[in-house]
C-alpha positions, 0 to 999 in steps of 0.5 A, a space after each residue: 028543722 033546718 036549724 038543727 042541721 045547721 048546728 050539727 054541721 057547725 059542731 062537726 066543722 069545729 071538731 074537724 078544725 080541732 082535730 086538724 089543729 091537734 095533728 098540726 101541733 103533734 107534727 110540730 112537736 115531733 119535728 122539734 123533738 127530732 131537731 133536739 135529738 140531732 142537736 144532742 148527737 151533734 154536741 154530745 157524740 164528739 164530746 163522748 168520743 173525745 172523753 173515751 178516746 183520751 181514757 183509752 189513750 192514757 190507759 194504753 200509754 201507762 201500759 206502754 210505760 209499764 211493760 214496753 211494746 212487746 208481746 206482753 203489751 198485746 197479750 197481757 202481763 200474766 195469764 188471764 186466769 192468774 189475774 183472777 186468782 191474784 185479787 
């Protein structure tokens, strides 16, 4: 009888070890995903900001060359409703 108790203890220890290994592996996986997300933010966010900043500046410069820096630059060349009907 003591042998059966000993075998059940070893199987429970093996199960505990595998559960602990799984938790450790899951923790490391989550940490590596967080590092990848931070890396993506550090690399992609400035690039996206630069891209959209340039698009916006080109659009504003083109608008400035067409209408000048007056009321029409800020308010629009035509009323908003008129631009929908002219398309």
